[in-house]
Backbone bond lengths (Angstrom), bond angles and torsions (degrees), N, CA, C in turn:
res aa  C-N    CA-C-N  psi(-1)  N-CA   C-N-CA  omega(-1)  CA-C   N-CA-C  phi
1 M - - - 1.460 - - 1.531 109.87 -
2 Q 1.332 116.15 129.74 1.455 121.47 178.69 1.532 110.40 -87.62
3 V 1.318 115.78 140.50 1.462 121.38 179.41 1.527 108.59 -110.02
4 Y 1.337 115.29 115.67 1.463 121.98 178.61 1.525 109.61 -103.22
5 A 1.315 116.33 129.29 1.463 121.75 177.69 1.531 109.08 -80.37
6 H 1.325 116.21 115.14 1.464 123.91 -174.08 1.525 110.89 -72.24
7 R 1.323 116.03 112.19 1.466 122.58 -174.57 1.528 110.09 57.35
8 G 1.327 115.32 35.92 1.457 120.61 -171.65 1.523 109.38 81.21
9 F 1.306 116.74 -164.06 1.469 121.67 178.75 1.529 107.53 -78.90
10 S 1.348 115.19 70.31 1.465 120.39 -169.68 1.524 113.70 -79.02
11 G 1.339 117.60 -9.66 1.454 119.51 176.58 1.506 112.84 -70.07
12 L 1.331 116.51 -27.56 1.466 120.73 -176.54 1.522 114.07 -122.06
13 Y 1.331 117.89 -11.41 1.459 121.00 -174.95 1.533 109.68 -137.61
14 P 1.329 117.86 157.55 1.472 120.33 -177.83 1.529 112.08 -57.29
15 E 1.305 115.73 126.80 1.461 122.08 -173.05 1.517 112.85 -61.95
16 N 1.335 114.50 148.04 1.471 121.93 175.40 1.525 112.82 53.18
17 T 1.331 115.99 39.13 1.465 121.51 173.07 1.520 108.16 -119.26
18 M 1.312 116.31 161.38 1.457 119.36 178.31 1.527 110.70 -61.22
19 L 1.318 117.61 -34.12 1.462 120.21 177.23 1.521 110.74 -60.16
20 A 1.322 117.43 -46.38 1.467 121.05 179.40 1.520 111.53 -64.25
21 F 1.327 117.72 -36.18 1.465 121.02 178.64 1.536 110.61 -69.72
22 E 1.321 116.35 -43.00 1.463 120.39 179.38 1.527 111.22 -63.46
23 K 1.327 117.11 -40.52 1.460 120.78 179.47 1.535 111.05 -68.01
24 A 1.322 117.02 -33.53 1.469 120.43 176.66 1.526 110.52 -64.76
25 V 1.316 116.48 -42.73 1.461 120.56 177.88 1.523 110.57 -64.31
26 S 1.331 117.17 -45.29 1.461 120.32 -175.72 1.520 112.58 -67.44
27 C 1.333 118.31 -26.00 1.467 119.79 178.83 1.524 112.15 -84.95
28 G 1.340 117.38 -6.20 1.452 120.63 175.10 1.506 116.11 97.08
29 A 1.333 118.16 16.45 1.468 120.61 178.50 1.521 110.86 -58.73
30 D 1.329 115.41 142.42 1.466 120.48 177.55 1.517 111.81 -73.48
31 G 1.334 115.88 -29.07 1.451 120.02 -177.07 1.515 111.92 -152.01
32 I 1.321 115.19 167.11 1.458 123.10 176.82 1.519 108.08 -127.21
33 E 1.321 116.08 131.88 1.462 121.85 174.07 1.520 107.87 -102.31
34 L 1.342 116.67 133.38 1.458 121.09 178.81 1.521 110.13 -144.99
35 D 1.341 116.22 170.41 1.464 122.24 -172.85 1.527 109.90 -124.97
36 V 1.328 116.30 134.78 1.464 120.51 -175.23 1.527 111.13 -121.74
37 H 1.332 115.05 128.73 1.467 124.06 173.96 1.524 109.14 -120.09
38 C 1.327 115.67 176.19 1.463 121.97 172.97 1.525 110.28 -111.87
39 S 1.315 115.91 139.92 1.458 122.59 177.99 1.533 110.89 -80.04
40 K 1.308 115.50 -179.91 1.464 121.33 179.19 1.522 111.62 -58.51
41 D 1.340 116.14 -35.07 1.466 120.08 -179.63 1.521 112.46 -96.19
42 G 1.344 116.43 18.92 1.456 120.67 171.74 1.511 115.34 77.49
43 K 1.340 117.68 18.21 1.460 121.70 179.01 1.531 110.00 -96.10
44 L 1.324 116.78 159.05 1.461 122.09 -174.63 1.526 111.03 -90.68
45 V 1.326 115.02 130.09 1.463 121.32 -179.47 1.522 109.29 -134.81
46 I 1.328 116.32 149.94 1.462 121.48 -177.18 1.525 109.62 -100.67
47 I 1.320 116.15 117.17 1.455 124.17 176.83 1.527 106.06 -166.78
48 H 1.325 117.85 151.88 1.463 119.85 -177.53 1.523 112.66 -83.45
49 D 1.314 117.17 -51.92 1.466 121.05 -172.89 1.519 111.35 -84.27
50 E 1.330 114.40 156.96 1.464 119.77 171.98 1.522 111.01 -71.60
51 T 1.331 116.34 -26.85 1.459 122.12 177.91 1.524 110.07 -102.39
52 L 1.334 116.52 160.46 1.462 121.52 -175.48 1.527 113.94 -95.25
53 I 1.309 117.75 -15.47 1.458 121.65 -165.62 1.525 113.86 -59.49
54 R 1.332 118.67 -42.16 1.467 120.18 -172.03 1.520 112.50 -67.19
55 T 1.314 117.58 -42.77 1.462 119.90 -174.60 1.523 114.06 -98.56
56 T 1.345 117.52 -17.57 1.469 119.06 -177.07 1.526 113.49 -122.46
57 G 1.327 117.77 -21.50 1.454 121.12 -175.12 1.512 113.56 83.09
58 K 1.325 117.28 -2.09 1.457 121.75 -179.91 1.521 110.84 -84.60
59 A 1.317 116.11 148.49 1.462 120.76 175.81 1.525 109.85 -79.81
60 G 1.334 115.07 161.03 1.454 120.29 173.88 1.504 114.08 93.30
61 T 1.339 114.32 -176.75 1.457 121.84 -178.24 1.525 110.15 -110.35
62 V 1.306 115.51 169.45 1.461 120.90 176.21 1.527 110.08 -56.85
63 Q 1.318 116.87 -37.91 1.466 121.47 -176.42 1.525 113.38 -71.60
64 D 1.335 116.98 -10.72 1.460 119.98 178.85 1.523 112.84 -81.30
65 Y 1.329 117.38 -9.91 1.460 121.80 -173.51 1.527 111.38 -124.63
66 R 1.318 115.68 144.24 1.463 120.77 170.53 1.532 109.30 -73.83
67 L 1.319 115.98 160.94 1.466 119.04 -179.27 1.523 111.59 -60.83
68 D 1.330 117.87 -40.53 1.465 119.58 -179.13 1.519 112.08 -63.24
69 E 1.329 117.22 -23.52 1.463 121.54 175.04 1.526 111.04 -82.12
70 L 1.323 116.38 -41.34 1.464 120.82 -176.66 1.528 111.87 -63.62
71 I 1.318 117.87 -41.07 1.466 120.13 -174.69 1.530 112.82 -74.87
72 K 1.326 116.87 -0.28 1.465 121.33 173.22 1.531 112.14 -99.90
73 I 1.336 116.13 -2.88 1.474 120.66 -176.01 1.521 110.29 -91.66
74 N 1.322 116.65 128.80 1.461 121.65 178.91 1.526 110.01 -72.73
75 A 1.332 116.77 129.23 1.464 121.87 -176.52 1.524 111.85 -107.96
76 G 1.332 116.57 32.06 1.460 119.81 -176.24 1.511 115.75 -104.70
77 K 1.332 117.93 17.68 1.465 120.34 -175.35 1.526 112.72 -58.97
78 T 1.340 118.21 -36.07 1.463 120.76 -176.96 1.529 112.12 -66.63
79 F 1.340 116.54 -14.82 1.467 121.23 174.28 1.530 110.39 -117.42
80 S 1.343 115.91 28.96 1.475 122.74 177.53 1.526 111.85 54.38
81 N 1.325 115.93 31.30 1.470 122.30 179.23 1.531 112.82 55.07
82 S 1.340 116.22 27.67 1.466 120.76 -175.50 1.522 113.48 -74.51
83 F 1.337 118.02 -9.79 1.459 121.28 179.41 1.524 112.51 -100.66
84 G 1.310 116.24 14.59 1.459 119.39 179.58 1.512 111.91 77.22
85 D 1.317 116.75 -143.77 1.465 121.81 -175.87 1.524 110.15 -83.78
86 T 1.325 115.95 107.84 1.472 121.86 177.59 1.528 107.46 -125.23
87 P 1.314 117.59 78.64 1.467 121.55 -172.67 1.520 112.99 -72.14
88 L 1.318 114.76 161.22 1.463 120.80 172.32 1.522 108.79 -61.98
89 P 1.327 118.26 129.12 1.469 119.58 179.26 1.529 111.75 -90.13
90 S 1.315 114.79 148.72 1.459 118.50 168.04 1.522 108.09 -76.68
91 F 1.324 116.67 158.99 1.456 119.80 177.76 1.531 110.42 -66.27
92 S 1.313 117.16 -33.56 1.462 120.76 178.06 1.523 111.14 -64.22
93 E 1.320 117.45 -40.35 1.466 120.39 178.28 1.522 110.44 -60.49
94 Y 1.319 116.20 -43.76 1.464 119.51 178.77 1.528 110.87 -63.35
95 C 1.317 117.41 -45.78 1.468 120.63 -177.52 1.525 111.02 -61.86
96 A 1.323 116.85 -38.74 1.461 120.17 177.74 1.523 110.66 -63.00
97 Y 1.327 116.87 -37.38 1.466 120.94 179.43 1.529 112.00 -70.44
98 I 1.320 117.28 -41.90 1.474 121.09 -168.46 1.522 113.19 -86.40
99 R 1.309 118.69 -12.48 1.472 119.73 -169.47 1.522 113.60 -63.43
100 D 1.339 118.34 -25.90 1.468 119.29 178.65 1.530 112.18 -106.00
101 K 1.344 116.59 16.00 1.462 121.76 178.68 1.531 109.36 -103.56
102 D 1.322 115.98 146.13 1.462 121.21 179.19 1.532 109.61 -87.52
103 V 1.330 115.21 67.40 1.459 122.72 -174.03 1.526 109.28 -139.97
104 T 1.323 116.05 138.01 1.464 121.21 173.20 1.520 109.48 -88.03
105 T 1.313 117.33 138.80 1.464 121.25 177.85 1.521 110.24 -109.91
106 N 1.325 115.03 120.85 1.461 122.26 174.97 1.527 107.17 -90.26
107 V 1.316 116.07 101.42 1.464 121.96 -177.94 1.522 109.04 -89.66
108 E 1.335 115.80 108.66 1.469 118.96 174.95 1.524 109.23 -86.59
109 I 1.312 115.63 121.46 1.463 122.16 178.61 1.525 107.36 -85.26
110 K 1.324 116.18 112.37 1.464 120.61 -171.49 1.530 111.46 -87.63
111 T 1.322 114.45 77.02 1.458 120.08 -179.94 1.526 111.44 -122.39
112 N 1.338 116.69 19.35 1.466 118.55 -177.21 1.523 113.18 -77.91
113 L 1.351 118.32 -25.11 1.461 120.50 178.13 1.526 112.59 -110.32
114 W 1.330 116.19 -26.19 1.465 121.06 -179.78 1.519 108.16 -147.81
115 Y 1.319 116.86 130.65 1.462 119.41 179.92 1.523 110.24 -92.86
116 Y 1.324 115.28 127.85 1.463 121.89 175.70 1.526 108.22 -98.37
117 N 1.309 115.88 122.11 1.460 120.55 -174.67 1.533 111.10 -58.60
118 D 1.331 115.38 128.40 1.468 123.36 176.30 1.526 114.02 63.67
119 I 1.325 118.91 21.74 1.464 119.95 -178.64 1.522 111.32 -62.10
120 E 1.333 117.46 -35.80 1.470 119.81 -179.78 1.530 110.69 -63.38
121 E 1.328 116.85 -44.73 1.458 120.90 178.52 1.533 111.06 -62.97
122 K 1.318 116.82 -40.94 1.469 120.79 -178.76 1.526 110.99 -65.15
123 I 1.327 116.71 -42.04 1.463 119.83 178.38 1.530 110.26 -63.95
124 L 1.323 116.70 -45.39 1.458 120.04 179.50 1.526 111.93 -62.47
125 D 1.315 117.70 -41.18 1.464 120.75 178.90 1.531 110.68 -60.61
126 T 1.316 116.77 -40.21 1.472 120.50 -179.80 1.521 110.87 -68.32
127 I 1.324 115.93 -42.18 1.465 120.48 178.56 1.531 110.57 -61.57
128 K 1.311 116.39 -41.80 1.465 120.53 178.32 1.527 111.18 -67.40
129 E 1.323 116.77 -37.49 1.467 121.11 179.25 1.531 111.00 -57.86
130 F 1.344 116.02 -39.04 1.466 120.51 -177.75 1.532 112.47 -97.30
131 D 1.317 116.34 5.40 1.473 122.42 174.17 1.530 112.07 56.20
132 I 1.332 115.81 50.90 1.467 119.82 -179.23 1.536 111.62 -124.73
133 E 1.312 117.14 25.77 1.464 120.11 -178.64 1.522 112.53 -57.97
134 D 1.339 116.66 -33.01 1.461 119.82 -177.62 1.520 113.02 -81.78
135 K 1.343 116.84 3.00 1.466 121.48 179.52 1.531 112.01 -116.96
136 I 1.331 116.63 18.56 1.462 121.01 -172.27 1.519 111.92 -118.07
137 L 1.332 114.23 142.52 1.462 124.21 169.63 1.518 106.20 -131.97
138 F 1.321 117.51 127.19 1.461 121.23 178.95 1.523 110.99 -96.14
139 S 1.338 115.49 153.00 1.460 120.45 171.26 1.529 108.75 -153.32
140 S 1.332 115.31 157.49 1.462 120.34 177.06 1.522 109.43 -166.67
141 F 1.336 114.91 149.78 1.466 120.19 169.89 1.525 110.69 -77.01
142 N 1.323 116.03 -17.83 1.459 121.48 -179.44 1.531 108.82 -90.27
143 W 1.319 116.18 107.76 1.463 120.79 -178.19 1.525 111.95 -60.37
144 L 1.338 117.13 -31.14 1.463 120.08 179.71 1.522 111.07 -67.49
145 S 1.325 117.33 -37.27 1.458 120.30 176.01 1.525 110.65 -65.54
146 C 1.326 116.67 -39.20 1.464 120.23 176.84 1.528 110.64 -62.90
147 A 1.326 115.96 -44.55 1.458 119.94 179.41 1.529 110.70 -63.87
148 R 1.334 116.88 -39.04 1.463 120.59 179.92 1.522 111.31 -66.23
149 I 1.318 117.61 -42.43 1.452 120.14 -178.37 1.526 110.74 -67.24
150 K 1.327 117.40 -35.01 1.469 119.73 177.04 1.526 110.99 -71.39
151 Q 1.321 116.16 -29.61 1.464 120.29 175.86 1.529 110.50 -67.70
152 L 1.334 115.88 -40.16 1.462 121.14 -177.52 1.524 112.76 -80.36
153 A 1.339 116.02 -35.82 1.474 120.48 -175.16 1.524 109.70 -142.66
154 P 1.326 117.40 73.07 1.463 120.37 -176.01 1.519 113.97 -62.43
155 H 1.334 117.50 -18.85 1.462 121.40 -178.22 1.526 113.00 -81.07
156 I 1.341 117.73 -12.14 1.466 120.58 -179.00 1.529 108.89 -96.12
157 P 1.326 118.46 127.86 1.472 120.85 -178.37 1.525 112.19 -61.00
158 C 1.334 115.12 148.96 1.459 121.24 -179.45 1.520 109.53 -145.05
159 G 1.332 115.95 144.88 1.449 120.63 179.83 1.519 112.55 -130.95
160 I 1.334 115.39 144.33 1.461 122.41 176.31 1.528 109.22 -85.40
161 L 1.323 116.97 129.49 1.463 122.37 174.64 1.520 110.27 -92.39
162 L 1.341 115.56 145.44 1.461 119.37 179.82 1.522 109.37 -147.50
163 E 1.344 115.60 137.01 1.455 121.32 175.97 1.527 109.30 -144.83
164 D 1.319 115.61 176.26 1.465 124.93 173.86 1.523 114.32 75.09
165 K 1.311 118.20 -51.10 1.461 118.77 -179.42 1.518 110.41 -143.61
166 A 1.299 115.01 146.96 1.457 120.36 -178.35 1.524 109.83 -89.88
167 V 1.313 115.93 112.53 1.459 120.90 173.50 1.524 106.82 -88.06
168 K 1.303 117.18 119.41 1.454 121.07 -173.24 1.538 112.18 -78.34
169 N 1.324 114.80 151.89 1.464 122.99 172.07 1.531 112.84 59.93
170 L 1.345 115.95 42.30 1.461 119.93 179.87 1.522 113.52 -83.92
171 A 1.321 116.66 -21.08 1.470 119.62 -171.54 1.533 113.46 -56.13
172 P 1.347 119.86 -44.46 1.471 118.32 179.58 1.526 113.18 -60.81
173 L 1.337 117.04 -37.49 1.460 120.27 179.41 1.522 110.94 -67.97
174 M 1.333 116.76 -42.81 1.459 119.62 179.16 1.524 110.77 -62.10
175 H 1.312 116.31 -39.34 1.462 120.23 177.59 1.532 110.97 -63.10
176 K 1.324 116.85 -43.21 1.463 120.82 179.82 1.528 111.79 -65.45
177 M 1.339 116.22 -31.79 1.466 121.10 179.55 1.524 112.34 -79.17
178 G 1.333 116.18 -5.89 1.461 119.37 -179.82 1.504 114.13 84.10
179 M 1.344 116.23 14.50 1.455 119.43 178.37 1.531 110.08 -74.17
180 D 1.313 115.93 136.57 1.455 121.54 -178.64 1.523 112.15 -89.61
181 Y 1.340 115.75 -25.84 1.460 120.33 -174.75 1.527 111.95 -139.53
182 F 1.319 113.78 157.15 1.462 123.64 169.36 1.526 105.82 -118.70
183 H 1.339 116.91 128.70 1.460 122.25 -178.37 1.536 109.23 -117.16
184 P 1.323 118.31 84.09 1.460 120.46 -178.50 1.525 112.83 -93.21
185 D 1.319 115.99 154.55 1.456 122.07 163.42 1.525 107.31 -57.72
186 K 1.328 116.99 137.12 1.463 120.19 -177.00 1.527 112.29 -57.91
187 M 1.347 117.24 -27.46 1.461 120.98 -178.52 1.524 112.15 -71.94
188 L 1.326 117.51 -16.05 1.462 120.75 -177.79 1.528 112.96 -94.42
189 L 1.316 116.65 -8.70 1.455 119.65 -171.63 1.525 111.36 -89.80
190 D 1.330 115.33 135.44 1.461 120.58 174.34 1.519 109.02 -134.51
191 E 1.322 116.06 172.03 1.459 120.87 -173.60 1.528 112.27 -62.74
192 K 1.330 116.41 -35.97 1.460 119.49 -179.11 1.530 110.99 -65.52
193 T 1.331 116.14 -42.13 1.463 120.06 178.79 1.524 110.85 -64.63
194 V 1.332 115.62 -40.65 1.466 119.86 177.27 1.530 109.93 -58.40
195 Q 1.328 116.91 -45.72 1.457 121.38 -178.57 1.528 111.47 -64.69
196 Q 1.333 116.75 -41.24 1.458 120.35 178.78 1.528 111.31 -62.68
197 C 1.323 116.37 -40.60 1.462 120.00 178.81 1.527 110.78 -64.04
198 K 1.316 116.45 -41.32 1.461 119.72 178.87 1.533 110.59 -64.23
199 E 1.316 116.44 -40.80 1.465 119.65 179.57 1.523 111.76 -64.47
200 Q 1.326 116.80 -32.49 1.467 121.40 -178.48 1.527 112.68 -93.81
201 H 1.335 116.67 2.13 1.464 121.65 -179.31 1.526 111.52 60.45
202 V 1.320 115.27 40.57 1.462 122.58 174.72 1.529 107.43 -107.74
203 G 1.324 117.30 118.28 1.449 121.28 -178.42 1.516 112.53 -72.11
204 L 1.323 116.61 160.76 1.465 122.43 -179.16 1.523 110.50 -122.18
205 N 1.332 116.26 121.85 1.459 123.12 168.42 1.524 106.39 -119.19
206 V 1.316 116.49 116.25 1.469 122.07 -166.54 1.528 110.28 -108.76
207 W 1.338 116.11 139.73 1.465 121.72 -179.74 1.530 110.73 -129.32
208 T 1.317 119.37 164.39 1.456 127.85 -22.92 1.524 105.70 -98.67
209 V 1.328 117.47 118.84 1.460 123.72 -167.52 1.521 109.31 -101.94
210 N 1.344 115.92 104.47 1.459 120.94 -176.57 1.528 113.46 -125.71
211 D 1.326 118.38 5.01 1.461 120.34 -176.42 1.521 110.53 -130.17
212 R 1.314 115.65 156.89 1.463 122.11 -174.28 1.518 112.70 -64.67
213 D 1.340 117.80 -42.43 1.463 120.05 -176.82 1.532 111.36 -61.18
214 S 1.336 116.15 -44.69 1.470 119.60 178.76 1.517 110.73 -63.26
215 L 1.319 116.57 -42.60 1.452 120.49 -179.00 1.530 111.05 -64.47
216 Q 1.326 116.78 -41.13 1.467 120.51 178.06 1.526 111.29 -60.31
217 Q 1.336 116.24 -42.80 1.460 119.65 -179.98 1.522 111.57 -64.49
218 L 1.314 116.62 -41.32 1.462 120.11 -178.72 1.523 111.81 -70.19
219 I 1.319 116.59 -31.97 1.465 120.03 173.69 1.524 109.47 -64.65
220 A 1.339 116.08 -43.36 1.473 120.45 179.17 1.525 111.01 -61.86
221 W 1.311 117.16 -34.78 1.464 121.21 178.83 1.536 111.99 -82.60
222 N 1.305 116.53 -9.40 1.466 121.95 177.94 1.536 111.95 58.96
223 V 1.350 115.60 48.09 1.462 119.28 177.43 1.526 109.37 -75.03
224 E 1.315 114.92 160.15 1.465 119.65 -174.25 1.517 113.61 -74.77
225 G 1.342 117.58 -33.69 1.458 118.56 -176.01 1.510 113.43 -158.35
226 V 1.351 114.56 157.96 1.459 121.21 173.54 1.521 108.50 -124.50
227 I 1.316 115.32 145.57 1.459 122.81 177.29 1.522 106.47 -112.90
228 T 1.333 116.77 120.34 1.461 121.20 -167.77 1.519 112.20 -138.64
229 N 1.337 115.60 148.99 1.468 120.66 172.75 1.521 111.25 -76.94
230 H 1.351 116.01 -17.61 1.466 121.69 -175.69 1.528 110.26 -125.41
231 P 1.326 116.80 74.89 1.466 119.32 -178.71 1.522 112.85 -61.39
232 D 1.331 118.05 -29.84 1.460 120.75 179.02 1.521 111.43 -61.96
233 F 1.333 116.82 -42.38 1.458 121.68 179.12 1.531 110.55 -63.78
234 C 1.320 117.32 -48.65 1.470 120.82 -178.07 1.521 111.34 -63.90
235 L 1.321 116.96 -42.68 1.450 120.62 -179.99 1.527 111.49 -63.37
236 E 1.334 115.74 -43.73 1.465 119.33 179.82 1.515 111.10 -63.45
237 Y 1.335 116.86 -41.86 1.462 120.18 -179.23 1.528 111.15 -66.23
238 L 1.326 116.48 -41.92 1.464 120.07 179.46 1.529 111.76 -65.84
239 H 1.315 117.02 -38.03 1.457 120.57 179.96 1.516 111.71 -67.39
240 K 1.318 117.18 -28.17 1.451 120.63 175.96 1.526 111.63 -68.06
């Protein structure tokens, strides 16, 4: 089972910051999950929300700022800025850091509430620039973005994200669409869905797994991966 650090080691450090990514690597996480948006000038930046207020305290949306402005903004509000300056990273900064690390990056394309024109092409161009295509896994709540990324780069794995409600019997459709993975909220997963995914050769990476009971169940189901705010906890439990 692969352990992906959700927005980096976000249980202990400000999410989607270089500090959280570095701590995820140092604790031995198999992968890092992060979120990519486009700035006002069409550049790629790592942040979860479309708005800045929750993680930075700034007003407005990601699209209201140029990249050179965004990367100067401290993203440590959720930890009361106790870690000092932890600015929003550009996607290029992250790729430069991760290219010599033995870590898979789950790039979530954040187009479920707002579509950024050509974001899939821009992400792929950056990944190719840093020669890390073999270290990437894509995911999105937007099925069209998933379909587009598979059209552009069929060799790179991609997973459909799902939350809020369980749509039954999705595995055959995901297989037909060429999806390699299903990324459900742990609350939506049941044994029948697990079995259907296995029959269709669709892998499962489940989020957000931070407690022992959930982890035990997913181990029993033999899912491919977990996405967690506390990679240290999951890794220690699995090693036991």
